[in-house]
Residue, then its C-alpha position, 0 to 999 in steps of 0.5 A: m516871444d520869438i524864436r529865430l532859426t537857421n535855415t538851411r533853405t534861405r541861408a539866414k537866420e530867420v525868426f521861425e513864423p509858424i503855418d499854424r501856431s495851434d499846430v506845430r510841425m517837425y520831422v527828424c529824420g531817424p535811425t536805421v535800425y540794424d544795430r546800437a546807437h553810435l554816439g553820433n546818432a545820438r547829437p541829433v536826437v539831443v538836438f533837436d529834442l531840445l528843440f521839441r521841448l522849445l516848441r512845446e514853452v513856447y506854444g504850448a506841450d498839446h499844438v506839437t506834433y514832432v514825427r521821427n521815424f524808423t528805417d526797417v527796411d534796409d539793405k543793412i538789415n538784410a545784411r545783418a540777418a544773412e550775417t546773423g540767421r536771426p530774422i528780420a521783423e526780429i533784429t529791428e524789433e529788439t533794435i527799436g527798443w535798445f533805441l528807444d531805451d538808451m535815448g530816453a536814458l540821455g533824457a530824450l522824449e519820444p515823440t509824439h509819432a515815430p511810423r516804420a518805414t513798413g508801415y506806409i509802404s503802400e503811400m509809398i506805391a501811391m507817390i511814386e505811382g504819381l510821380i511817374a504819372d506826372g513825367y518826373a520818375y520811369a519804370a525801367e527794369g523792375h526798378v523805378l526811377f526818379s527823372v533828376e532832368s524834371y525837377p530843376s530846382y535839384g540841387k538848390l537844399s545843399g548848395r550844389s551844381v547838378e556838376d558838382m554832386i556827379a564829383g562829389a558823391r558816389v553814383e550808382v552806374a546802372p544800365y536802366k538809368r536814363d541820366p546817372m544822378d537818377f535815384v532809385l525810388w523802388k527796387p525788384s527783390e530776391s526770394d530770400q529780400p523782404g519785398w511786397d507786392s508793387p504794380w513794377g513786380r515784388g519789391r521794395p522802398g528807394w531810402h528816400i521815398e520813405c521819409s517824403a510819403m511819411a511826413g505827407a502822411l503824418l504833417g501833410e504836404s507842408f510843414d513848419i520844420h525838417g532836421g536831421g544831421g548833416d551828412l544827410m543835406f545830399p543826396h537824402h534831403e536833396n532826394e526828399v524835397a525833388q521828389s516831395a514838390c513833384a508829388h505835391p506841387h502846391g505845398d511847399f513840404a519843409k519850410v526851414w531845414l536845420h542840420n546839426e554837424m558831426l562829432q567827433v571823439e577827441g578831436k578826429k573822426m569816430s571810428k573802429s578803425l581808429g579805436n575811437f568807436f562807442t555806441v550810447r549803451d557803451l557810455l551807460d554800462e561804464g558807470i557814465p550816466g545819461e544826462v552827463v552825456r546830454l549836458v557834454l552833447m549840449s556843451a556846443h552849438y549845433r550848427k559846429p563839430m561836437d567833440w567828445t572829450a575826458q575833460k569835458r564828460q568830468e566837467a559835466e559832470a562836475h556841473l550837474r554835480k553842481w546844480y544837483a546839490v542846489a536843486a535837491g530839496a526843491e519841490d517840483g512846481g518851480e518857474v522855468y527860468r527866461p533867460v534859459v529860455a531866451a539864449l534856445a530862442d536863439d538858434l538853440n544858443t545851448a551854450g549860452a542856456i548853460a551859461e544862465l545855469h550857471q547865474l541861477a546856479h548862484a541866485d540859489d532859487a532852487p525850485a527854478l533850478r530844478a525847472t529848468l533842468q527839467f525843462l532841459g532833459l536833466m534831472g529828469a531821474e536824479v543819479p544816485g546820491w548825487a543829490a545827497a551829496p554835501t555841497v563842497d564849500l570853495s568859497a575862501w578858496e575862491a576868495r583867497l584865488s581871486d585876491a592873488r588875481a588882483t595883485a598880480m594884475e597890478t605887479k605882472d606877475f602871476a606866479e601866485v595865481d598859477r602856483l593856486k591854480a595848479l593846487l587846485t586842479g590837483a585836488g580835482v577842484e574846476v577852475r573858471m576865472s572870467k571878467a565875473g569873477v572865480e567860480l571853482i569847482a569840486g568834481p567826482d574826484f575832489d580830495a579835500d587833505t590836498l587843500a588842507q595840507e596846504d593849510a596846514 
């Protein structure tokens, strides 16, 4: 089966051709560990977990290497330590544990490797030394900076000119820079900050060099896929490309680049000032199952903005309850439904995969449904009470609404259709109408008495 992915590097959807089919390699930028992961942080985790699962399905679980890093040296971490009086190592260890627990609750597999930046300082120093020796970087006042002018292709990944990047970015103006766009590879540390000995004095790495060094060490000078949020395209990924291409001129660094769009809440950017900021743990503690959060995040294509709404959460729960009721009695060992895999293989078309799940549920093939849900990272651990919940038979109401719609199409009078839809919605039923017919799904707040009164 061919996989097609939209490559940011070429601005085109391409057939994915791995460098080595026996070892397909992917790197994804992970979190800076100083606090709980918010819902926006969870989106790339789910997106690239689905890609990891797809690659394993197509090439074999033993032939895919997935690296997602932890940035455990950063000024935000230093600030949190100063604010709380806690040791940095204690903060990062705790936060990494939180992250793994919360993402696990969303059904995310752990990557093959989860390197911490502090474990690769020597590789970063060696890479920086090479860049200086080859004329791509320079030392100044305890800092080492990459010379953007030395890399003519700078800006091609994000599609921006240097002039546009200067105008649209918060460029740090410093007397030790030869050019405002030059970025830090190494910087000096104060006595109360984390630091390592280097040829340029005691200091710590800049953010961008971390991923280049870890990717190179674990995946080689050329690998297949690099992923991350669209907000990382510039400057982080642009800088990664520049320093890696110059450090390894005979390698390609990443062949395919994938970027997911950002997340909104009820149509607005998530922010603490708007009161719509929440962490994954906040949702889990409210009693929202991780599977529900995952399915909502899957409902929009990764290259489109994702809008978290209460309605989408309710719809996701209703779908999962219905699917789990069908799949609950099945034994493991069913075959993954190929149309779902095909949908994902088309540039991670998650909406298409969900549509195929609805078709599979109607086919009443419980073993295949169970296997396919597990392939998608759902139904890893059944939600208490869901699998045992009785299936609500709404077939008579589906027929009634279908007949009313057929009559309305002839008479052009949709009053009865609208009345029945309002009645069903008020009883906690999701109404889905399409060319294929009418589908009714009882939600978590389903009220059978409301419908019984209509029949009385």
